[in-house]
C-alpha positions as CSV (number, residue, x, y, z in Angstrom):
1,M,97.8,84.4,121.1
2,I,97.8,87.0,118.4
3,K,96.3,86.5,114.9
4,A,98.5,87.2,111.9
5,G,97.6,87.7,108.3
6,I,100.1,87.3,105.4
7,I,99.6,89.2,102.1
8,G,101.5,87.6,99.2
9,G,102.2,84.2,100.7
10,S,103.3,82.3,97.7
11,G,106.8,83.7,97.4
12,Y,110.1,82.9,99.2
13,T,109.6,85.5,102.0
14,G,106.0,84.5,102.4
15,G,106.9,80.8,102.7
16,E,109.6,81.5,105.3
17,L,107.1,83.7,107.2
18,I,104.5,80.9,107.2
19,R,107.1,78.4,108.5
20,I,108.2,80.6,111.4
21,L,104.7,81.6,112.4
22,L,103.4,78.0,112.4
23,N,106.0,77.3,115.1
24,H,105.6,80.6,117.0
25,P,104.3,80.0,120.6
26,N,102.4,83.4,120.7
27,A,101.0,83.7,117.2
28,T,98.6,81.9,114.9
29,I,98.1,82.4,111.2
30,D,94.6,83.7,110.5
31,F,94.9,83.9,106.7
32,V,97.4,83.8,103.9
33,F,96.2,86.0,101.0
34,S,97.2,85.3,97.4
35,T,95.7,86.6,94.2
36,T,97.1,83.8,92.1
37,R,96.5,80.8,94.4
38,A,93.3,81.5,96.3
39,G,91.5,78.2,97.2
40,K,94.7,76.1,96.8
41,K,96.6,74.5,99.6
42,I,99.7,76.3,101.0
43,T,101.7,73.2,100.2
44,T,101.1,73.7,96.4
45,A,103.5,76.7,96.7
46,H,105.5,75.5,99.7
47,P,105.9,71.7,99.5
48,D,108.4,71.8,102.4
49,L,105.3,72.4,104.6
50,L,103.7,69.1,103.5
51,G,102.6,67.4,106.7
52,V,103.0,70.5,108.7
53,T,99.9,72.5,107.7
54,D,96.6,72.2,105.9
55,L,96.2,75.9,105.5
56,V,94.7,77.1,102.2
57,F,95.4,80.4,100.4
58,T,92.5,82.9,100.5
59,G,91.4,85.7,98.2
60,A,89.9,87.7,101.2
61,V,91.5,89.4,104.1
62,N,90.4,89.8,107.8
63,K,90.8,93.4,108.6
64,D,90.7,92.7,112.4
65,V,93.9,90.6,112.7
66,D,96.4,91.8,115.2
67,V,99.3,92.0,112.7
68,V,99.5,91.8,108.9
69,F,102.7,91.1,107.0
70,L,103.0,92.5,103.4
71,C,105.1,90.2,101.3
72,L,104.5,92.0,98.1
73,G,106.7,93.1,95.2
74,H,108.3,96.5,95.6
75,G,105.7,99.2,94.9
76,N,102.7,97.0,95.5
77,S,102.3,97.5,99.2
78,T,101.3,101.2,98.8
79,S,98.5,100.3,96.3
80,F,97.4,97.4,98.5
81,L,97.0,99.6,101.5
82,K,95.1,102.2,99.5
83,E,92.6,99.5,98.4
84,N,92.4,97.6,101.7
85,E,91.7,98.9,105.2
86,F,92.6,97.3,108.5
87,S,91.5,98.0,112.0
88,E,93.1,100.8,114.0
89,N,94.6,98.1,116.3
90,T,96.2,96.1,113.5
91,R,100.0,96.4,113.3
92,I,101.4,96.4,109.7
93,I,104.9,95.1,108.9
94,D,105.9,95.7,105.3
95,L,108.7,93.7,103.7
96,S,108.9,95.7,100.5
97,N,110.9,98.9,100.0
98,D,107.8,101.1,99.8
99,F,108.2,102.8,103.2
100,R,111.9,102.4,104.2
101,L,113.0,105.9,103.3
102,E,112.1,108.9,105.4
103,A,110.5,110.6,102.4
104,D,108.2,107.6,101.8
105,A,107.4,106.7,105.5
106,V,103.9,108.3,105.7
107,L,100.9,106.9,103.9
108,D,97.4,108.2,104.6
109,G,98.3,109.1,108.2
110,K,100.3,105.9,108.8
111,T,103.9,106.6,109.8
112,F,106.2,103.7,109.3
113,V,109.2,103.1,111.6
114,Y,112.3,101.7,110.0
115,G,112.6,98.2,111.4
116,L,116.2,97.5,112.1
117,P,116.2,96.3,115.7
118,E,119.9,96.9,116.3
119,L,119.3,100.6,115.5
120,K,115.6,101.3,116.3
121,K,114.6,98.9,119.0
122,E,112.8,101.4,121.3
123,E,110.9,102.9,118.4
124,I,109.9,99.5,117.1
125,K,108.4,98.6,120.5
126,K,106.0,101.5,120.2
127,A,105.3,101.3,116.4
128,K,102.1,100.3,114.7
129,Y,103.6,100.4,111.2
130,I,107.0,99.0,110.5
131,A,109.1,99.1,107.3
132,N,111.3,96.0,107.3
133,P,114.9,96.6,106.0
134,G,116.2,95.2,102.8
135,C,118.5,92.2,102.9
136,F,121.7,93.8,101.5
137,A,120.8,96.9,103.6
138,T,120.7,94.7,106.8
139,A,124.0,93.0,106.2
140,I,125.8,96.3,105.3
141,Q,124.3,98.4,108.0
142,L,125.2,95.9,110.7
143,A,128.7,95.9,109.4
144,L,129.0,99.7,109.5
145,L,126.8,101.1,112.3
146,P,129.3,100.8,115.1
147,L,131.8,102.9,113.1
148,A,129.2,105.6,112.5
149,K,128.2,105.6,116.1
150,A,131.9,106.3,117.0
151,H,132.1,109.0,114.2
152,K,134.8,107.0,112.5
153,L,133.1,106.6,109.2
154,D,134.4,109.7,107.5
155,R,136.4,108.0,104.7
156,P,135.1,106.2,101.6
157,V,133.8,102.7,102.2
158,H,134.1,99.9,99.6
159,V,131.5,97.1,99.9
160,N,131.4,93.9,98.0
161,A,128.5,91.5,98.8
162,V,127.2,88.3,97.2
163,T,123.7,87.0,97.5
164,G,121.9,83.8,96.8
165,S,119.4,83.3,94.0
166,T,116.4,83.6,96.3
167,G,117.2,87.3,96.6
168,A,115.7,87.7,93.1
169,G,112.3,86.3,94.2
170,V,110.3,83.5,92.6
171,S,109.5,85.2,89.3
172,L,111.6,83.8,86.5
173,S,114.3,86.0,84.8
174,P,117.3,85.2,82.6
175,T,119.7,85.6,85.5
176,S,117.7,83.4,87.9
177,H,117.4,80.5,85.5
178,F,119.3,77.4,86.7
179,S,121.3,77.0,83.5
180,W,122.5,80.6,83.7
181,R,123.0,80.8,87.5
182,N,124.7,77.5,88.1
183,N,128.5,77.6,88.0
184,N,128.3,81.3,87.4
185,V,128.9,84.6,89.3
186,S,128.2,88.2,88.1
187,W,127.7,91.7,89.4
188,Y,124.6,93.9,88.9
189,K,123.6,97.5,89.7
190,P,127.1,98.6,90.4
191,F,127.3,101.6,92.8
192,T,123.5,102.3,92.3
193,H,121.7,99.6,94.2
194,Q,118.4,100.7,95.7
195,H,119.3,99.7,99.2
196,L,122.0,102.5,99.4
197,G,119.3,105.0,100.3
198,E,118.2,103.3,103.5
199,I,121.8,102.4,104.4
200,N,122.9,106.1,104.1
201,E,119.9,107.3,106.1
202,S,120.7,105.0,109.0
203,L,124.4,105.8,109.0
204,H,123.6,109.6,108.9
205,S,121.3,109.2,111.9
206,L,124.5,108.4,113.9
207,Q,127.1,110.4,112.0
208,K,126.0,113.3,109.9
209,N,128.8,113.3,107.4
210,T,130.1,109.9,106.3
211,G,132.3,108.8,103.5
212,E,130.8,107.7,100.2
213,I,129.8,104.0,100.0
214,F,130.9,102.2,96.9
215,F,128.7,99.1,96.8
216,L,129.1,96.3,94.3
217,P,126.4,93.6,94.6
218,N,127.0,90.2,93.2
219,R,124.8,87.2,92.2
220,G,126.1,84.0,93.7
221,N,125.5,80.4,92.4
222,F,123.9,79.3,95.7
223,T,120.3,79.7,96.9
224,R,120.4,81.7,100.1
225,G,122.5,83.9,102.2
226,I,124.6,87.1,101.9
227,L,128.3,87.5,102.6
228,A,129.3,91.2,102.7
229,T,132.8,92.5,103.0
230,A,133.4,96.2,103.6
231,Y,136.7,98.0,104.1
232,T,137.7,101.6,105.0
233,D,140.5,103.5,106.6
234,F,140.7,103.1,110.4
235,E,143.4,104.7,112.5
236,G,142.8,102.7,115.7
237,S,144.0,99.2,116.5
238,L,142.1,96.0,115.8
239,E,141.5,95.6,119.5
240,E,139.9,99.1,119.6
241,A,137.7,98.2,116.7
242,Y,136.5,95.1,118.4
243,E,135.7,97.2,121.5
244,L,133.5,99.5,119.4
245,Y,131.6,96.6,117.9
246,N,131.2,94.6,121.1
247,E,129.9,97.6,122.9
248,F,127.5,98.5,120.1
249,Y,126.1,94.9,119.9
250,K,126.3,94.0,123.6
251,D,122.5,93.8,123.9
252,A,121.7,92.6,120.4
253,A,119.8,89.3,120.4
254,F,120.9,88.2,116.9
255,T,124.1,90.0,116.0
256,Q,127.3,88.2,117.1
257,V,130.8,89.7,116.9
258,T,133.5,87.1,116.7
259,E,137.3,87.0,116.3
260,E,137.0,83.7,114.5
261,D,136.8,83.7,110.7
262,I,133.2,83.4,109.5
263,N,131.4,81.8,106.6
264,L,127.9,81.8,105.1
265,K,126.9,78.3,106.4
266,Q,127.0,79.6,110.0
267,V,124.0,81.8,109.4
268,V,121.9,80.2,106.7
269,N,118.5,79.1,108.1
270,T,118.9,81.4,111.1
271,N,118.0,85.0,112.1
272,Q,121.7,85.6,113.0
273,C,124.2,88.1,111.7
274,H,127.8,87.2,112.3
275,I,130.5,89.9,112.1
276,H,134.3,89.5,111.9
277,L,137.0,92.2,111.8
278,H,140.4,92.2,110.2
279,K,143.1,94.9,110.1
280,H,145.6,95.4,107.3
281,N,147.9,98.4,107.8
282,N,145.4,101.3,108.1
283,T,142.5,99.4,106.5
284,L,139.8,97.8,108.6
285,L,137.9,94.9,106.9
286,I,134.5,94.1,108.2
287,T,132.8,90.9,107.1
288,S,129.1,90.2,107.8
289,A,127.0,87.2,107.0
290,I,123.2,86.8,107.1
291,D,120.4,84.6,105.6
292,N,118.8,86.9,103.1
293,L,115.3,85.3,103.6
294,L,115.5,85.4,107.5
295,K,117.5,88.2,109.0
296,G,117.3,89.9,105.7
297,A,113.5,89.5,105.5
298,S,111.0,87.2,107.2
299,G,113.0,86.4,110.4
300,Q,113.6,90.1,111.0
301,A,109.9,90.8,110.4
302,V,109.0,88.3,113.1
303,Q,111.7,89.8,115.3
304,N,110.0,93.2,114.8
305,M,106.6,91.6,115.6
306,N,108.0,90.2,118.8
307,L,109.3,93.7,119.9
308,A,106.0,95.4,118.9
309,F,103.9,93.0,120.9
310,G,106.2,92.8,123.9
311,F,107.2,89.2,123.3
312,K,110.7,87.9,124.0
313,E,112.7,89.1,121.0
314,T,114.0,85.7,120.1
315,E,110.6,84.0,120.3
316,G,110.0,81.6,117.4
317,L,113.4,82.5,116.0
318,Q,115.8,80.1,117.8
319,L,116.8,78.4,114.6
320,K,119.9,76.3,114.0
321,A,122.2,76.5,110.9
322,G,123.3,73.4,109.1
323,V,127.0,73.7,108.8
324,F,127.7,70.3,107.3
């Protein structure tokens, strides 16, 4: 059994991480750190865990845990690591965007590996420090990586993706308030979303020159999940496109390519990504669906932990969606 620590356990990703680790056969939670809830029961923030755990939030950290997960707001992981030291044997998995880009990957001698298993599995297995990908970035990269691998991503790509309200975090804002969000849909950060940086770096690692990505993110009036649609010119047949995708993901534990139409309910509450392809004249449409809190955050973090510690990749993550 390995001991895990969680920094920032009162938010959505922290709660999902606690839920997964409580049921992981090879890990135990050593502490859950929170500056706002120290001394209070975990269930005060996560009532869904009532009857499951008696853990209490702590205001102190154990520097000797085997792995620590940083579930902090963007920009806060860097300052936390500057103020808190862990042992040389502690693996660190960061769920913020602080270390995802190559220019930001090194902090005080710690070099973070980008943690997308479908792209960096062998590097993750050897890594001590892992930067977990963003949720939109995960859905979009998984939709496009096979094309980049085949050097067929040289034309502009248009991406439209909608995410649930949990993607905005637990902090209140005008656009996350129920009265505003319910029965409503809107876009935000058109063509400038912060996840574009990591998406482009991953694609360029497979194909140096790719077409520009025009990404339009949308807020949906549901709680969790991301449905992304991407389309671009593709000269081959639909069958050839499926061959590229099936070959690329033949060893992927959680990414499934299907010829059947997909929907969001198939993946919510799972660590799965489902991908579907459609061809219209010379345009290839790729649809991908993930749970933004699991494959887009906490589930993928545990998947990375499994790889780094030599556990079965799917350990603790064999979760079932509720499709009805």
